[in-house]
Biopython code that builds the backbone (N, CA, C, O; Angstrom):
import numpy as np
from Bio.PDB.StructureBuilder import StructureBuilder

atoms = [
    (1, "MET", "N", (0.821, -1.196, 0.027)),
    (1, "MET", "CA", (-0.013, -0.018, -0.008)),
    (1, "MET", "C", (0.895, 1.245, -0.003)),
    (1, "MET", "O", (0.639, 2.188, -0.752)),
    (2, "LYS", "N", (1.928, 1.258, 0.822)),
    (2, "LYS", "CA", (2.852, 2.387, 0.882)),
    (2, "LYS", "C", (3.529, 2.647, -0.453)),
    (2, "LYS", "O", (3.725, 3.801, -0.834)),
    (3, "VAL", "N", (3.880, 1.613, -1.151)),
    (3, "VAL", "CA", (4.517, 1.762, -2.452)),
    (3, "VAL", "C", (3.621, 2.410, -3.410)),
    (3, "VAL", "O", (4.063, 3.259, -4.184)),
    (4, "HIS", "N", (2.317, 2.045, -3.408)),
    (4, "HIS", "CA", (1.318, 2.659, -4.261)),
    (4, "HIS", "C", (1.168, 4.152, -3.993)),
    (4, "HIS", "O", (1.055, 4.946, -4.927)),
    (5, "VAL", "N", (1.165, 4.550, -2.666)),
    (5, "VAL", "CA", (1.004, 5.909, -2.247)),
    (5, "VAL", "C", (2.291, 6.697, -2.695)),
    (5, "VAL", "O", (2.205, 7.847, -3.125)),
    (6, "ALA", "N", (3.433, 6.059, -2.580)),
    (6, "ALA", "CA", (4.675, 6.709, -2.875)),
    (6, "ALA", "C", (4.716, 6.990, -4.370)),
    (6, "ALA", "O", (5.209, 8.043, -4.774)),
    (7, "SER", "N", (4.223, 6.099, -5.190)),
    (7, "SER", "CA", (4.251, 6.311, -6.650)),
    (7, "SER", "C", (3.240, 7.381, -7.071)),
    (7, "SER", "O", (3.472, 8.099, -8.045)),
    (8, "LEU", "N", (2.138, 7.493, -6.358)),
    (8, "LEU", "CA", (1.119, 8.477, -6.694)),
    (8, "LEU", "C", (1.503, 9.928, -6.202)),
    (8, "LEU", "O", (1.459, 10.901, -6.955)),
    (9, "GLU", "N", (1.874, 9.991, -4.910)),
    (9, "GLU", "CA", (2.054, 11.281, -4.270)),
    (9, "GLU", "C", (3.458, 11.707, -4.139)),
    (9, "GLU", "O", (3.721, 12.887, -3.908)),
    (10, "GLY", "N", (4.440, 10.746, -4.282)),
    (10, "GLY", "CA", (5.839, 11.085, -4.181)),
    (10, "GLY", "C", (6.343, 11.181, -2.763)),
    (10, "GLY", "O", (7.419, 11.735, -2.538)),
    (11, "ILE", "N", (5.595, 10.652, -1.776)),
    (11, "ILE", "CA", (6.029, 10.658, -0.364)),
    (11, "ILE", "C", (6.792, 9.431, -0.145)),
    (11, "ILE", "O", (6.311, 8.345, -0.466)),
    (12, "THR", "N", (8.072, 9.545, 0.435)),
    (12, "THR", "CA", (8.883, 8.373, 0.655)),
    (12, "THR", "C", (8.251, 7.428, 1.608)),
    (12, "THR", "O", (7.391, 7.806, 2.404)),
    (13, "LEU", "N", (8.668, 6.204, 1.535)),
    (13, "LEU", "CA", (8.062, 5.154, 2.448)),
    (13, "LEU", "C", (8.392, 5.465, 3.945)),
    (13, "LEU", "O", (7.570, 5.154, 4.807)),
    (14, "GLU", "N", (9.495, 6.031, 4.260)),
    (14, "GLU", "CA", (9.868, 6.246, 5.634)),
    (14, "GLU", "C", (8.946, 7.382, 6.211)),
    (14, "GLU", "O", (8.614, 7.368, 7.397)),
    (15, "ASP", "N", (8.560, 8.320, 5.384)),
    (15, "ASP", "CA", (7.763, 9.456, 5.831)),
    (15, "ASP", "C", (6.266, 9.219, 5.900)),
    (15, "ASP", "O", (5.506, 10.108, 6.284)),
    (16, "GLN", "N", (5.857, 8.057, 5.538)),
    (16, "GLN", "CA", (4.405, 7.741, 5.545)),
    (16, "GLN", "C", (3.994, 7.099, 6.886)),
    (16, "GLN", "O", (4.700, 6.273, 7.465)),
    (17, "ILE", "N", (2.829, 7.527, 7.329)),
    (17, "ILE", "CA", (2.188, 6.892, 8.507)),
    (17, "ILE", "C", (0.821, 6.476, 8.137)),
    (17, "ILE", "O", (0.043, 7.266, 7.603)),
    (18, "MET", "N", (0.507, 5.234, 8.412)),
    (18, "MET", "CA", (-0.837, 4.702, 8.028)),
    (18, "MET", "C", (-1.657, 4.502, 9.263)),
    (18, "MET", "O", (-1.198, 3.975, 10.277)),
    (19, "LEU", "N", (-2.900, 4.943, 9.145)),
    (19, "LEU", "CA", (-3.871, 4.893, 10.230)),
    (19, "LEU", "C", (-5.167, 4.149, 9.751)),
    (19, "LEU", "O", (-5.730, 4.470, 8.705)),
    (20, "LEU", "N", (-5.586, 3.201, 10.515)),
    (20, "LEU", "CA", (-6.785, 2.485, 10.218)),
    (20, "LEU", "C", (-7.902, 2.785, 11.202)),
    (20, "LEU", "O", (-7.898, 2.263, 12.317)),
    (21, "ALA", "N", (-8.885, 3.640, 10.799)),
    (21, "ALA", "CA", (-9.990, 4.056, 11.699)),
    (21, "ALA", "C", (-9.474, 4.656, 12.982)),
    (21, "ALA", "O", (-10.076, 4.465, 14.039)),
    (22, "GLY", "N", (-8.347, 5.393, 12.915)),
    (22, "GLY", "CA", (-7.826, 6.018, 14.117)),
    (22, "GLY", "C", (-6.465, 5.520, 14.571)),
    (22, "GLY", "O", (-5.505, 6.291, 14.567)),
    (23, "PRO", "N", (-6.348, 4.232, 14.968)),
    (23, "PRO", "CA", (-5.067, 3.783, 15.513)),
    (23, "PRO", "C", (-3.968, 3.622, 14.393)),
    (23, "PRO", "O", (-4.251, 3.381, 13.219)),
    (24, "LEU", "N", (-2.759, 3.771, 14.847)),
    (24, "LEU", "CA", (-1.562, 3.652, 13.934)),
    (24, "LEU", "C", (-1.329, 2.178, 13.566)),
    (24, "LEU", "O", (-1.450, 1.275, 14.394)),
    (25, "LEU", "N", (-0.983, 1.978, 12.260)),
    (25, "LEU", "CA", (-0.641, 0.672, 11.838)),
    (25, "LEU", "C", (0.858, 0.464, 11.730)),
    (25, "LEU", "O", (1.551, 1.384, 11.295)),
    (26, "GLU", "N", (1.372, -0.624, 12.079)),
    (26, "GLU", "CA", (2.780, -0.937, 11.972)),
    (26, "GLU", "C", (3.125, -1.155, 10.505)),
    (26, "GLU", "O", (2.221, -1.331, 9.688)),
    (27, "ASP", "N", (4.392, -1.147, 10.151)),
    (27, "ASP", "CA", (4.795, -1.296, 8.730)),
    (27, "ASP", "C", (4.570, -2.691, 8.183)),
    (27, "ASP", "O", (4.221, -2.864, 7.015)),
    (28, "GLU", "N", (4.783, -3.746, 9.089)),
    (28, "GLU", "CA", (4.795, -5.124, 8.612)),
    (28, "GLU", "C", (3.374, -5.741, 8.709)),
    (28, "GLU", "O", (3.221, -6.905, 8.340)),
    (29, "VAL", "N", (2.357, -5.043, 9.171)),
    (29, "VAL", "CA", (1.042, -5.567, 9.397)),
    (29, "VAL", "C", (0.269, -5.767, 8.075)),
    (29, "VAL", "O", (0.268, -4.908, 7.193)),
    (30, "ILE", "N", (-0.395, -6.954, 7.981)),
    (30, "ILE", "CA", (-1.188, -7.205, 6.801)),
    (30, "ILE", "C", (-2.600, -6.757, 7.063)),
    (30, "ILE", "O", (-3.159, -7.122, 8.097)),
    (31, "LEU", "N", (-3.231, -5.959, 6.155)),
    (31, "LEU", "CA", (-4.509, -5.353, 6.372)),
    (31, "LEU", "C", (-5.621, -6.337, 6.683)),
    (31, "LEU", "O", (-6.589, -6.012, 7.371)),
    (32, "GLY", "N", (-5.465, -7.540, 6.166)),
    (32, "GLY", "CA", (-6.527, -8.591, 6.360)),
    (32, "GLY", "C", (-6.480, -9.061, 7.817)),
    (32, "GLY", "O", (-7.489, -9.580, 8.293)),
    (33, "HIS", "N", (-5.421, -8.919, 8.524)),
    (33, "HIS", "CA", (-5.249, -9.409, 9.882)),
    (33, "HIS", "C", (-5.635, -8.286, 10.905)),
    (33, "HIS", "O", (-5.632, -8.534, 12.111)),
    (34, "CYS", "N", (-5.968, -7.040, 10.413)),
    (34, "CYS", "CA", (-6.247, -5.939, 11.274)),
    (34, "CYS", "C", (-7.750, -5.874, 11.618)),
    (34, "CYS", "O", (-8.150, -5.069, 12.459)),
    (35, "GLY", "N", (-8.575, -6.703, 10.986)),
    (35, "GLY", "CA", (-10.008, -6.589, 11.255)),
    (35, "GLY", "C", (-10.642, -5.489, 10.396)),
    (35, "GLY", "O", (-11.569, -4.805, 10.829)),
    (36, "ILE", "N", (-10.127, -5.331, 9.176)),
    (36, "ILE", "CA", (-10.674, -4.278, 8.316)),
    (36, "ILE", "C", (-12.072, -4.690, 7.780)),
    (36, "ILE", "O", (-12.334, -5.834, 7.407)),
    (37, "GLU", "N", (-12.908, -3.693, 7.778)),
    (37, "GLU", "CA", (-14.343, -4.039, 7.323)),
    (37, "GLU", "C", (-14.692, -3.111, 6.146)),
    (37, "GLU", "O", (-13.856, -2.344, 5.668)),
    (38, "ALA", "N", (-15.963, -3.207, 5.692)),
    (38, "ALA", "CA", (-16.379, -2.540, 4.448)),
    (38, "ALA", "C", (-16.213, -1.010, 4.476)),
    (38, "ALA", "O", (-15.706, -0.431, 3.515)),
    (39, "GLN", "N", (-16.636, -0.352, 5.567)),
    (39, "GLN", "CA", (-16.693, 1.049, 5.634)),
    (39, "GLN", "C", (-15.597, 1.667, 6.515)),
    (39, "GLN", "O", (-15.774, 2.787, 6.993)),
    (40, "ASN", "N", (-14.529, 1.010, 6.733)),
    (40, "ASN", "CA", (-13.374, 1.551, 7.469)),
    (40, "ASN", "C", (-12.578, 2.551, 6.650)),
    (40, "ASN", "O", (-12.561, 2.481, 5.421)),
    (41, "THR", "N", (-11.929, 3.469, 7.317)),
    (41, "THR", "CA", (-11.134, 4.520, 6.696)),
    (41, "THR", "C", (-9.702, 4.249, 6.847)),
    (41, "THR", "O", (-9.217, 4.088, 7.967)),
    (42, "LEU", "N", (-8.995, 4.189, 5.767)),
    (42, "LEU", "CA", (-7.511, 3.983, 5.807)),
    (42, "LEU", "C", (-6.877, 5.348, 5.431)),
    (42, "LEU", "O", (-7.071, 5.854, 4.326)),
    (43, "GLU", "N", (-6.122, 5.917, 6.378)),
    (43, "GLU", "CA", (-5.550, 7.259, 6.138)),
    (43, "GLU", "C", (-4.040, 7.078, 6.009)),
    (43, "GLU", "O", (-3.422, 6.273, 6.707)),
    (44, "VAL", "N", (-3.493, 7.826, 5.127)),
    (44, "VAL", "CA", (-2.039, 7.848, 4.954)),
    (44, "VAL", "C", (-1.587, 9.327, 5.220)),
    (44, "VAL", "O", (-2.006, 10.252, 4.524)),
    (45, "ALA", "N", (-0.757, 9.494, 6.206)),
    (45, "ALA", "CA", (-0.302, 10.882, 6.571)),
    (45, "ALA", "C", (1.224, 10.931, 6.298)),
    (45, "ALA", "O", (1.923, 9.923, 6.402)),
    (46, "GLY", "N", (1.696, 12.108, 5.957)),
    (46, "GLY", "CA", (3.131, 12.284, 5.758)),
    (46, "GLY", "C", (3.792, 13.030, 6.918)),
    (46, "GLY", "O", (3.220, 13.966, 7.475)),
    (47, "CYS", "N", (4.985, 12.608, 7.267)),
    (47, "CYS", "CA", (5.743, 13.211, 8.344)),
    (47, "CYS", "C", (6.262, 14.526, 7.768)),
    (47, "CYS", "O", (6.703, 14.566, 6.620)),
    (48, "MET", "N", (6.211, 15.626, 8.573)),
    (48, "MET", "CA", (6.717, 16.894, 8.101)),
    (48, "MET", "C", (7.665, 17.485, 9.139)),
    (48, "MET", "O", (7.508, 17.255, 10.338)),
    (49, "LEU", "N", (8.660, 18.257, 8.665)),
    (49, "LEU", "CA", (9.527, 18.927, 9.578)),
    (49, "LEU", "C", (8.792, 20.100, 10.132)),
    (49, "LEU", "O", (8.012, 20.746, 9.432)),
    (50, "GLY", "N", (9.046, 20.398, 11.460)),
    (50, "GLY", "CA", (8.381, 21.544, 12.041)),
    (50, "GLY", "C", (8.521, 21.505, 13.568)),
    (50, "GLY", "O", (9.318, 20.767, 14.148)),
    (51, "GLY", "N", (7.699, 22.343, 14.160)),
    (51, "GLY", "CA", (7.845, 22.512, 15.654)),
    (51, "GLY", "C", (7.259, 21.338, 16.373)),
    (51, "GLY", "O", (6.777, 20.368, 15.788)),
    (52, "LYS", "N", (7.326, 21.477, 17.694)),
    (52, "LYS", "CA", (6.788, 20.424, 18.568)),
    (52, "LYS", "C", (5.299, 20.640, 18.758)),
    (52, "LYS", "O", (4.815, 21.751, 18.974)),
    (53, "VAL", "N", (4.582, 19.492, 18.664)),
    (53, "VAL", "CA", (3.149, 19.551, 18.833)),
    (53, "VAL", "C", (2.786, 18.625, 19.990)),
    (53, "VAL", "O", (3.205, 17.467, 19.985)),
    (54, "HIS", "N", (2.027, 19.085, 20.977)),
    (54, "HIS", "CA", (1.681, 18.235, 22.104)),
    (54, "HIS", "C", (0.156, 18.270, 22.237)),
    (54, "HIS", "O", (-0.477, 19.320, 22.132)),
    (55, "VAL", "N", (-0.422, 17.050, 22.480)),
    (55, "VAL", "CA", (-1.865, 16.912, 22.604)),
    (55, "VAL", "C", (-2.250, 16.873, 24.029)),
    (55, "VAL", "O", (-3.242, 17.495, 24.411)),
    (56, "SER", "N", (-1.520, 16.176, 24.840)),
    (56, "SER", "CA", (-1.931, 15.988, 26.236)),
    (56, "SER", "C", (-0.972, 16.745, 27.129)),
    (56, "SER", "O", (0.073, 17.243, 26.712)),
    (57, "LEU", "N", (-1.386, 16.801, 28.374)),
    (57, "LEU", "CA", (-0.590, 17.519, 29.358)),
    (57, "LEU", "C", (0.776, 16.817, 29.630)),
    (57, "LEU", "O", (1.755, 17.481, 29.970)),
    (58, "ALA", "N", (0.826, 15.504, 29.478)),
    (58, "ALA", "CA", (2.058, 14.804, 29.661)),
    (58, "ALA", "C", (3.044, 15.214, 28.610)),
    (58, "ALA", "O", (4.225, 15.384, 28.911)),
    (59, "HIS", "N", (2.603, 15.381, 27.382)),
    (59, "HIS", "CA", (3.489, 15.827, 26.350)),
    (59, "HIS", "C", (3.911, 17.273, 26.562)),
    (59, "HIS", "O", (5.053, 17.643, 26.292)),
    (60, "ALA", "N", (2.940, 18.120, 27.068)),
    (60, "ALA", "CA", (3.257, 19.511, 27.318)),
    (60, "ALA", "C", (4.392, 19.597, 28.358)),
    (60, "ALA", "O", (5.303, 20.411, 28.211)),
    (61, "ARG", "N", (4.338, 18.767, 29.397)),
    (61, "ARG", "CA", (5.404, 18.834, 30.416)),
    (61, "ARG", "C", (6.701, 18.421, 29.782)),
    (61, "ARG", "O", (7.730, 19.012, 30.110)),
    (62, "LYS", "N", (6.732, 17.435, 28.884)),
    (62, "LYS", "CA", (7.917, 16.954, 28.199)),
    (62, "LYS", "C", (8.546, 18.110, 27.338)),
    (62, "LYS", "O", (9.761, 18.304, 27.312)),
    (63, "VAL", "N", (7.691, 18.823, 26.675)),
    (63, "VAL", "CA", (8.147, 19.950, 25.808)),
    (63, "VAL", "C", (8.641, 21.073, 26.695)),
    (63, "VAL", "O", (9.647, 21.702, 26.367)),
    (64, "ARG", "N", (7.953, 21.362, 27.846)),
    (64, "ARG", "CA", (8.362, 22.359, 28.741)),
    (64, "ARG", "C", (9.825, 22.024, 29.346)),
    (64, "ARG", "O", (10.663, 22.909, 29.520)),
    (65, "GLY", "N", (10.042, 20.741, 29.633)),
    (65, "GLY", "CA", (11.331, 20.310, 30.136)),
    (65, "GLY", "C", (12.427, 20.419, 29.113)),
    (65, "GLY", "O", (13.593, 20.570, 29.479)),
    (66, "GLN", "N", (12.092, 20.349, 27.839)),
    (66, "GLN", "CA", (13.135, 20.420, 26.795)),
    (66, "GLN", "C", (13.523, 21.861, 26.434)),
    (66, "GLN", "O", (14.570, 22.066, 25.819)),
    (67, "THR", "N", (12.726, 22.846, 26.791)),
    (67, "THR", "CA", (13.024, 24.239, 26.484)),
    (67, "THR", "C", (14.092, 24.752, 27.427)),
    (67, "THR", "O", (14.103, 24.382, 28.601)),
    (68, "PRO", "N", (14.982, 25.586, 26.947)),
    (68, "PRO", "CA", (16.056, 26.059, 27.750)),
    (68, "PRO", "C", (15.591, 27.083, 28.814)),
    (68, "PRO", "O", (14.740, 27.927, 28.532)),
    (69, "LYS", "N", (16.126, 27.003, 29.975)),
    (69, "LYS", "CA", (15.765, 27.910, 31.074)),
    (69, "LYS", "C", (16.453, 29.265, 30.865)),
    (69, "LYS", "O", (17.663, 29.330, 30.647)),
    (70, "VAL", "N", (15.659, 30.348, 30.936)),
    (70, "VAL", "CA", (16.136, 31.706, 30.745)),
    (70, "VAL", "C", (16.184, 32.366, 32.075)),
    (70, "VAL", "O", (15.174, 32.306, 32.776)),
    (71, "ALA", "N", (17.260, 33.002, 32.513)),
    (71, "ALA", "CA", (17.344, 33.709, 33.776)),
    (71, "ALA", "C", (16.402, 34.889, 33.761)),
    (71, "ALA", "O", (16.234, 35.547, 32.734)),
    (72, "LYS", "N", (15.768, 35.168, 34.932)),
    (72, "LYS", "CA", (14.827, 36.289, 35.109)),
    (72, "LYS", "C", (15.696, 37.569, 35.111)),
    (72, "LYS", "O", (16.798, 37.633, 35.655)),
    (73, "GLN", "N", (15.086, 38.589, 34.445)),
    (73, "GLN", "CA", (15.783, 39.890, 34.442)),
    (73, "GLN", "C", (15.420, 40.696, 35.642)),
    (73, "GLN", "O", (14.304, 40.583, 36.149)),
    (74, "GLU", "N", (16.368, 41.544, 36.134)),
    (74, "GLU", "CA", (16.105, 42.322, 37.284)),
    (74, "GLU", "C", (15.209, 43.526, 36.843)),
    (74, "GLU", "O", (15.413, 44.155, 35.805)),
    (75, "LYS", "N", (14.209, 43.786, 37.716)),
    (75, "LYS", "CA", (13.314, 44.910, 37.397)),
    (75, "LYS", "C", (13.826, 46.134, 38.080)),
    (75, "LYS", "O", (14.460, 46.061, 39.132)),
    (76, "LYS", "N", (13.540, 47.302, 37.457)),
    (76, "LYS", "CA", (13.832, 48.595, 38.050)),
    (76, "LYS", "C", (13.060, 48.802, 39.298)),
    (76, "LYS", "O", (11.896, 48.406, 39.362)),
    (77, "LYS", "N", (13.664, 49.428, 40.342)),
    (77, "LYS", "CA", (12.919, 49.664, 41.497)),
    (77, "LYS", "C", (11.858, 50.781, 41.307)),
    (77, "LYS", "O", (12.105, 51.798, 40.659)),
    (78, "LYS", "N", (10.658, 50.540, 41.906)),
    (78, "LYS", "CA", (9.593, 51.458, 41.785)),
    (78, "LYS", "C", (9.872, 52.677, 42.642)),
    (78, "LYS", "O", (10.479, 52.579, 43.709)),
    (79, "THR", "N", (9.415, 53.838, 42.158)),
    (79, "THR", "CA", (9.611, 55.061, 42.917)),
    (79, "THR", "C", (8.267, 55.744, 43.103)),
    (79, "THR", "O", (7.276, 55.433, 42.442)),
    (80, "GLY", "N", (8.282, 56.705, 44.047)),
    (80, "GLY", "CA", (7.093, 57.554, 44.174)),
    (80, "GLY", "C", (5.817, 56.882, 44.641)),
    (80, "GLY", "O", (5.852, 56.122, 45.609)),
    (81, "TRP", "N", (4.698, 57.133, 43.992)),
    (81, "TRP", "CA", (3.436, 56.651, 44.401)),
    (81, "TRP", "C", (3.368, 55.097, 44.346)),
    (81, "TRP", "O", (2.861, 54.453, 45.265)),
    (82, "ALA", "N", (3.882, 54.538, 43.270)),
    (82, "ALA", "CA", (3.866, 53.069, 43.119)),
    (82, "ALA", "C", (4.570, 52.346, 44.194)),
    (82, "ALA", "O", (4.179, 51.244, 44.579)),
    (83, "LYS", "N", (5.676, 52.985, 44.722)),
    (83, "LYS", "CA", (6.426, 52.347, 45.888)),
    (83, "LYS", "C", (5.574, 52.318, 47.120)),
    (83, "LYS", "O", (5.644, 51.333, 47.855)),
    (84, "TRP", "N", (4.778, 53.311, 47.407)),
    (84, "TRP", "CA", (3.943, 53.357, 48.567)),
    (84, "TRP", "C", (2.694, 52.530, 48.430)),
    (84, "TRP", "O", (2.142, 52.038, 49.414)),
    (85, "GLN", "N", (2.247, 52.381, 47.183)),
    (85, "GLN", "CA", (1.005, 51.617, 46.905)),
    (85, "GLN", "C", (1.201, 50.140, 47.109)),
    (85, "GLN", "O", (0.265, 49.456, 47.524)),
    (86, "MET", "N", (2.373, 49.618, 46.837)),
    (86, "MET", "CA", (2.627, 48.162, 46.923)),
    (86, "MET", "C", (2.311, 47.559, 48.272)),
    (86, "MET", "O", (1.561, 46.584, 48.331)),
    (87, "PRO", "N", (2.850, 48.094, 49.371)),
    (87, "PRO", "CA", (2.508, 47.457, 50.706)),
    (87, "PRO", "C", (1.054, 47.562, 51.028)),
    (87, "PRO", "O", (0.523, 46.652, 51.665)),
    (88, "TYR", "N", (0.356, 48.618, 50.630)),
    (88, "TYR", "CA", (-1.084, 48.774, 50.840)),
    (88, "TYR", "C", (-1.798, 47.645, 50.116)),
    (88, "TYR", "O", (-2.655, 46.971, 50.688)),
    (89, "ASN", "N", (-1.449, 47.447, 48.886)),
    (89, "ASN", "CA", (-2.160, 46.410, 48.109)),
    (89, "ASN", "C", (-1.861, 44.988, 48.697)),
    (89, "ASN", "O", (-2.759, 44.146, 48.679)),
    (90, "CYS", "N", (-0.697, 44.711, 49.187)),
    (90, "CYS", "CA", (-0.347, 43.439, 49.771)),
    (90, "CYS", "C", (-1.138, 43.273, 51.083)),
    (90, "CYS", "O", (-1.630, 42.177, 51.354)),
    (91, "ARG", "N", (-1.268, 44.280, 51.864)),
    (91, "ARG", "CA", (-1.911, 44.138, 53.183)),
    (91, "ARG", "C", (-3.443, 44.135, 53.134)),
    (91, "ARG", "O", (-4.093, 43.322, 53.790)),
    (92, "PHE", "N", (-4.005, 45.056, 52.347)),
    (92, "PHE", "CA", (-5.457, 45.247, 52.485)),
    (92, "PHE", "C", (-6.226, 44.811, 51.271)),
    (92, "PHE", "O", (-7.208, 44.086, 51.430)),
    (93, "VAL", "N", (-5.869, 45.183, 50.105)),
    (93, "VAL", "CA", (-6.679, 44.983, 48.898)),
    (93, "VAL", "C", (-6.676, 43.501, 48.516)),
    (93, "VAL", "O", (-7.725, 42.953, 48.176)),
    (94, "LYS", "N", (-5.540, 42.861, 48.567)),
    (94, "LYS", "CA", (-5.523, 41.405, 48.118)),
    (94, "LYS", "C", (-6.078, 40.482, 49.220)),
    (94, "LYS", "O", (-6.570, 39.397, 48.912)),
    (95, "VAL", "N", (-6.007, 40.898, 50.509)),
    (95, "VAL", "CA", (-6.447, 40.057, 51.665)),
    (95, "VAL", "C", (-7.909, 40.238, 51.939)),
    (95, "VAL", "O", (-8.546, 39.315, 52.446)),
    (96, "ALA", "N", (-8.484, 41.402, 51.626)),
    (96, "ALA", "CA", (-9.850, 41.700, 51.961)),
    (96, "ALA", "C", (-10.844, 40.707, 51.370)),
    (96, "ALA", "O", (-10.744, 40.416, 50.178)),
    (97, "PRO", "N", (-11.801, 40.165, 52.132)),
    (97, "PRO", "CA", (-12.703, 39.190, 51.510)),
    (97, "PRO", "C", (-13.680, 39.899, 50.592)),
    (97, "PRO", "O", (-14.180, 40.978, 50.913)),
    (98, "THR", "N", (-13.946, 39.294, 49.463)),
    (98, "THR", "CA", (-14.912, 39.754, 48.507)),
    (98, "THR", "C", (-15.996, 38.762, 48.405)),
    (98, "THR", "O", (-15.797, 37.588, 48.718)),
    (99, "PHE", "N", (-17.188, 39.204, 47.961)),
    (99, "PHE", "CA", (-18.362, 38.382, 47.900)),
    (99, "PHE", "C", (-18.615, 37.898, 46.497)),
    (99, "PHE", "O", (-19.629, 37.244, 46.250)),
    (100, "SER", "N", (-17.749, 38.188, 45.589)),
    (100, "SER", "CA", (-17.829, 37.759, 44.217)),
    (100, "SER", "C", (-17.040, 36.502, 44.015)),
    (100, "SER", "O", (-16.266, 36.098, 44.884)),
    (101, "LYS", "N", (-17.233, 35.856, 42.836)),
    (101, "LYS", "CA", (-16.448, 34.671, 42.494)),
    (101, "LYS", "C", (-15.008, 35.046, 42.301)),
    (101, "LYS", "O", (-14.684, 36.064, 41.690)),
    (102, "LYS", "N", (-14.114, 34.174, 42.853)),
    (102, "LYS", "CA", (-12.677, 34.402, 42.747)),
    (102, "LYS", "C", (-12.271, 34.277, 41.251)),
    (102, "LYS", "O", (-12.751, 33.397, 40.536)),
    (103, "LYS", "N", (-11.419, 35.140, 40.830)),
    (103, "LYS", "CA", (-10.942, 35.186, 39.440)),
    (103, "LYS", "C", (-9.422, 34.968, 39.425)),
    (103, "LYS", "O", (-8.710, 35.260, 40.387)),
    (104, "GLY", "N", (-8.976, 34.451, 38.307)),
    (104, "GLY", "CA", (-7.521, 34.211, 38.167)),
    (104, "GLY", "C", (-6.824, 35.559, 37.923)),
    (104, "GLY", "O", (-7.446, 36.609, 37.762)),
    (105, "PRO", "N", (-5.488, 35.452, 37.909)),
    (105, "PRO", "CA", (-4.675, 36.722, 37.658)),
    (105, "PRO", "C", (-4.820, 37.269, 36.297)),
    (105, "PRO", "O", (-4.596, 38.461, 36.091)),
    (106, "SER", "N", (-5.200, 36.426, 35.307)),
    (106, "SER", "CA", (-5.275, 36.993, 33.971)),
    (106, "SER", "C", (-6.722, 37.078, 33.503)),
    (106, "SER", "O", (-6.968, 37.058, 32.297)),
    (107, "ALA", "N", (-7.667, 37.171, 34.396)),
    (107, "ALA", "CA", (-9.095, 37.302, 34.032)),
    (107, "ALA", "C", (-9.317, 38.730, 33.586)),
    (107, "ALA", "O", (-8.706, 39.660, 34.114)),
    (108, "ASN", "N", (-10.215, 38.904, 32.589)),
    (108, "ASN", "CA", (-10.470, 40.190, 32.050)),
    (108, "ASN", "C", (-11.542, 40.955, 32.792)),
    (108, "ASN", "O", (-11.555, 42.186, 32.761)),
    (109, "SER", "N", (-12.438, 40.255, 33.458)),
    (109, "SER", "CA", (-13.533, 40.965, 34.148)),
    (109, "SER", "C", (-13.463, 40.767, 35.620)),
    (109, "SER", "O", (-14.301, 41.290, 36.354)),
]
sb = StructureBuilder()
sb.init_structure("model")
sb.init_model(0)
sb.init_chain("A")
sb.init_seg("    ")
for serial, (resi, resn, name, xyz) in enumerate(atoms, 1):
    if name == "N":
        sb.init_residue(resn, " ", resi, " ")
    sb.init_atom(name, np.array(xyz, "f"), 0.0, 1.0, " ", f" {name:<3s}", serial, name[0])
structure = sb.get_structure()
């Protein structure tokens, strides 16, 4: 099957991935032994060069672990009004109980 696709589309045998109704098929598997039926879909996908793609959180953690760590940059010291506002916000505004639903740090409303 892969040879036929290679002759039609020009995709090399190593770059082809075959899927039968979702799951990946191994290279040496005979289609008759896979339980193929009348209305099953046989997909052929080509491997492409590109960035990392992750579908689940486990893969996301793996990708995060592979990225290089960048040191944090030092921030300039706040002056004037912003300097005095910081302790007030830490003590009263952030700690004061609110009656609304808690929102995350990046919530818009």
